[in-house]
C-alpha positions, 0 to 999 in steps of 0.5 A: 365093931371095933371102936376107933382109936382115940387120941389123948385128950390131954396135954400130954404125948401118947406113950410109946414103948419099944419099936412101936410106931408113933401115933398119927398127929391128925387122929388128934381133934383141933382141940386135942392138938391145942391142947398138946402144944399148950401143954408143952409150953407153946404159944397160942398160935403154935397149933395153927401153925402145925395144922396148916403145915399138916393140912393145907400144906401138905407136910408129910414129915415135921421137918418141913415145918420150916417156920417151927423152932427145931426142939419142937419139930424134934419133939413132935417127930418123937411122938407123932407121925404125919407119913402118909399110907403108901398108895399101891395103885392108881388107875385112870379113866375119862381122860385123866379127869377121874382116878382111882386110888388103892392106899396099903394101910398095912397088914393086908388092908386096902382102901379106896378113894376116888379123885373127880376133876371137873371143869379142869383147866390145864392152863389155870394150874392146881387151882382151876375147876374143881376137884371132888374126892370121894373117901372110904371110912372102913375097911370093908363094911358091915351093912351087907347091901346085896348089890355092893362090892364092899359089901362082899368083903365083910368089915375088918375095921373102922378107919382112923381119922388120920387114915380118912384124911390121907385119902383127901391130902393125897390129892390135895398135895397135887390139886386144891380140893373143892369137895369131899363125898363120904361115899366110898367103902364103909358105912360113915355113921358106923364109924361116926368118931373117925368120920366127924373128926376128919370132917373137923379138920377139912372145915376148920379154918386152920385145916382145909378151909372147906365150907361145910356145904362142900362135904356130904356124908352118904349113909344107909340110915342109922337113925341114932347117929343121924340124931346125933349128926343134925345136932352137929352145928355143921350143914353138911350135904346129907344123902340117905340111901333108900333103893326101895319104895317099900320096907319089904324090898328095902330089907332084901336089898339092905338086910342090916337095915332091920326095924328102920323103916323108910318112914322113919328115914324120912322123918329123919331126914325132915328133922336134919332139914330142920336143923341145918337148913339143907335139903336131903338127898335120897340115894336109890340104885336101879336094879334091873327088874328088881326095883326099876318098875314105873309103878314102884316109882310112883309109890316111892313119889307117894311116899316123898310127897311134900318133903322137899327131897331130892332123889338121885337115881344111880343106874347100877355098875354090875359086879361080878358075881352077883347076878344083878343088872343094869336097866336100860336107859330108857328104863331109867329116864321112865323111872325119872320122869314118873318122879318129876311128873309128881313134883319130886326132884330127880336126877340120873347120877353122871358116871365117871370111872366105869372103866376103872371099876370105880363103884366103891369096893371094886377095885379092893375086890378085884385086887384081892381076887387077883392076888395083888393090886392088878393093873394100873399105875402103882405110886413109887413111894409114901403117898404116891 
């Protein structure tokens, strides 16, 4: 897996040769941006000004930063870029409350994000209600989960921090973003550096200013990065994908699980809870005839008893060609009741955007199969 490109850690602008594209400003960390501008002789407050324009202000060009000296705007524009990726396609569902975005990263790379509006109030303007953005962290995925559309594609590369942030900022320019969930394409903890750099900007006061509690990472369960995440000092939400009550079935569903056991994941969740004070959720995709039997629910409850865990049951959203089916509603409720009767908090995920293939990877898979973005509302320029 290729590492995420690193931003400069000194006060020097990145070298540019010939027609090389400028580096993305938001690939820098907050500390690196401060170091850069300090090295250019700028006052300490300048980094906060630039960051506020780039994130909360939604600037896509340095010329928009009107309270910065012209010379600084020119210098930043000569070395860095704020240009967002082009939105190739936007499709809507749920009366416009859910939209799926397909971003064109160039060289044929397409990545998805989903915007979900909750309790919207048109009269209240862009700050009314809550808006959650589901973001991707990789172009494809190497985890190879047998039920996942993204897993069919393999891994092309990691996304850079700026490419992750661009998914949030596109929505933020229209509506205030209240929550971000890392549940799109890719495994966030397999792209740890870019994921955490993007999150640092999301929660920074000079960035988007989100509470860490408003950001949730969903992971298949990479125990090394999970231990590292617990030491970041950020009480992020954490969802660990289990999908099975036993290791044998889980390895069939998640072939890359390897020697990572369910008990090991439960221990990692316990450590995370102890370090952050946050209850961990366990995701469980329900597949008809595979992992939806009441006896499997009882075995899962036995493993989670006493862990203050929450189970998020996800009725499967079928992917063409995989031969897997969604359980009937009664079967889903029976599984939930078994967990609840054993004292395990269990909820069924509220579905959004089923008619626009909002399960991660499906829109990109459909576009690739059809030879293009397909049907929907194409965007008319960079960033939509």
